[in-house]
N, C-alpha and C positions, 0 to 999 in steps of 0.2 A: 740446634739441639737444646732442649730445656735441661737446665741443671738447677736444682734447688739448693739453697744455702740455709743453714741453721743459724740465723742471727736476728736479733731484734735491734742491733746497733745500726742506725742509719748511716753512720760514717763508714762502717765496714761494708755495708750493702753497696754503697756507692763505689767503693774501691773494687769490690768484687765485680760489679757490672762494667766498670771502666777497663778492667784487666783483659777482658776478652769480648769485644763488641760483636764477634761472630757467634757468640753463645747467648741464649736467652736465660740470664741468671735471675732467678726469682726467689723471693722469700717463701717460707712455708705457707701453703694456702689456708691453713687453719691454725688456730691457737693451740699449742701443745705445751703442757707444763714442762719447764726445763728439768733435765735430769740433774742429780747431784753431781758435782765435779769432785770426785773423791781421789782422783789420781795425783801422784806426786811428781808427774812430769807433764809437759805440754802434750806429748804424744798420747799418753794415757787419757787425758781429759778430752782431747780432740776425738779420739776413737769412741769414748763413752758417749759423747754428744751425738756424733754422726750415726752410730748404731741405734741410739734411742730415737732420734728424730726420723731416721730412715725407715722406721717401722710404720710411719704414717703416710708415706708416698710410694708410688711405683716409679722406678727409675733411679737416676743418679741424684745424690744429695751429698753435700760436703759440709763439714763443720771445722772450725779452726779453734785452736787455743794459742794464744800469743801473749807475750808480755815482755817486760824489761828485766834484764839481768845486769846487775851492777857488781863489778869485780870486788870492790872494797867492802861490799855487803855480802860477800860469799854467794853471789847469785840472786840475792833478794832484789826486788820483791818476787821475781820468778812467777810461779803458777798462781801466786796470790796478788798479782799486779792490779787487778780490777778492784780488789777488796783489801788492799794493803793497810788502809787506815780503819778497817772494820767492815762488817757485813753491809752497811749502808753507806759506804764511802762514796765520795764524789771525786771527780778529777782534781779539784782544788785541794781536798783534804789529803788525797794520795800524794800529790806533788809537794804539799807542805811537809808531810812526814818524811818523804824522801830527802828533801833539802835539810831537814833537821838532823837526820841520821848521817848525812854527809858533811855536816858542818865541821870545818877544820881538817878535812881529809883532802889530800892533794890528788890522789889517784881517783879520777872520775871516769875511767874507762867503763863502757857499758855497751850492751847490744840489745837490740830488739830481736826476738825470736818468734817465729810462727811455724806451727805444724798444722797442716790440713789433712784431715782424714776423709777419704772419699768412699762412699758406700753405694752399692747398687741393690735396690730392693731390700735395703736394710742389712746387707752383708758387706763387711769390709773388703775393699778392693786394694787400696794402697794408701800410704801416707806420703806427704811431701813436706820438705823443710826449707825454710828461708831464714837468713839472719843478716843483720846489717850492724856494723861497728860504728861507734861514736863515743861521745862523752857527755856527761851531765854538767850543765852550766849552773851558775849560782842563782839566776832568776829567770823567770819565764819570759820568752820572746816569741811574739807572733800569736795570732788568734786562730790560726787554721788548725786543722787536724783535731785530735781528741786525745785523752789520756795524758801520757807523759810527753807528747810531741813538742810542747813549748820549751821543755827542759833538755831535749835530746839534740845535741849539736852534731850534725852530719858533715864530716870533712869533705865528702864528695862534692857537695854543692855549697859549702861554706856558710850554712845557716842552720837554724833549728828546723825540725820537721813542722813546727808551728808556723814558721815563716815561709816554708816552701809551698809551692803550688801543688795541687793534687797531681798534676802531670809530672813534676819533679819526683815526688814521692813514689809514684808508680814506676819510675825507672829504676829505683834502687832499694825500695823498702823490703823488709822481711816478708811482708804479706804479698807484695808483688812477685817476689822470687818464688814463693811457694805456689802462688796462683799460676804463674807462668809454667811451672813444671807440671801442675795438674792439668791445665788446659792443653799443653802439648801432649800429655798422655791421652787425654780424651780425643784429641784430633787424630792421633795415631790409631787409637782403638776404633774410631768411627770409620777410618779409611781401610781397615782390614776386613 
């Protein structure tokens, strides 16, 4: 089954494809201007993106919105994770700002959250959620992954997401959980 995904992030696309080798996960076949992300929740933004991109293809398409929630920062960066340090932020500038705001704070508990919205012919079908708990360390470790991965220590496998292999991440990550739920739903739908 072909399922389109609305992302221009090659790291995310790779994770999407690895999550379900029995599906043909493809990027949008044409360039579509991104919709404004005006929601104040991951779910609102995921739905907004999926519905907007879904107007350009026939069949299933999913979009995700994901980010990091840090307890000591009252859930920030949250929906602003990708642009925490400004509209043209880089992973390095976002990570630097996060560490600056956590300087001197002992409570480093955090979680990655992912919401996936699935549409069919542009109409919302369902949303799926995943989250993984961890903590923010003081300096980046590992060159794998993207975003906040080098700062996010995952107790499940005792290293940061930046140090983990893609296979390890796909066992426990927020995105892996949401993808697993969505692909299970699609398998069940296809078999009925």
